[in-house]
N, C-alpha and C positions, 0 to 999 in steps of 0.2 A: 474548477478542478481540471487537472491536466490528464484526461483519460487516455491521450495518445502516447504518453510516456510509458515505457515498458515497466512491467512489474519489478524486474531486477533493478532498474535505475531508480525507481521510486523507493524501493526498499533500501538501496544503498544510500540515497540522500537522507532518508529517515534515520538510518543508523548513524550517519555522520552528525546529524543534529543531536541525537540522543547522546552520542559520545561527547560532544562538546558541552552539553548541559551537565552531564554526569561528571565530566572532568573539570568542571568549573572554569572552562575556557571562554565562556560567553560573557560579554558585557551585560550588565544589568539592563542597560538601555535597549538591548536587542533581544532580551529574553522573551518578551511577549511576542515579538515577531517570529522568533524561532519556534515557539510553542504553537503559534497559529499555523505556521507552515507544516509542522509535524502533524497537526490535526488534519490538515488538508490531505497530506500524504496517506495518513491512516484511512481516511474515507476512500481515497482512490484504490488503495490496496484491498480494502474490504470489498469494494465493488467488483474489482477484478476477480477476487476469489469467489464471490457469489456467482458471477457470470460463468466462471470455469466450472463450478460445482453443478450448475444447471446444465451446461453443455455435456458434462460427463454423465449425468443422470440420463439425459436424452439418448446419448450414444449407447449406454448400457441397456436402456429400455428397448431401443431398436434392435440391438443384438439379441436380447432375450426373446423378442417377438418373432424374429426371423429364424431363430434356431429350431 
């Protein structure tokens, strides 16, 4: 997985893949490859969201205890 890619770039790539699949612009021979890449991107995006959620909870907790 490409953890170093930004959330925005990963999301943009995922959106392009989904658009090509939904628009039926993808060759059947490349469909499995695109679905696999989309799955990888979803995992990266979920991971980034989870890390951000944890960071925000820690920041809020620190703020609440210091107030």
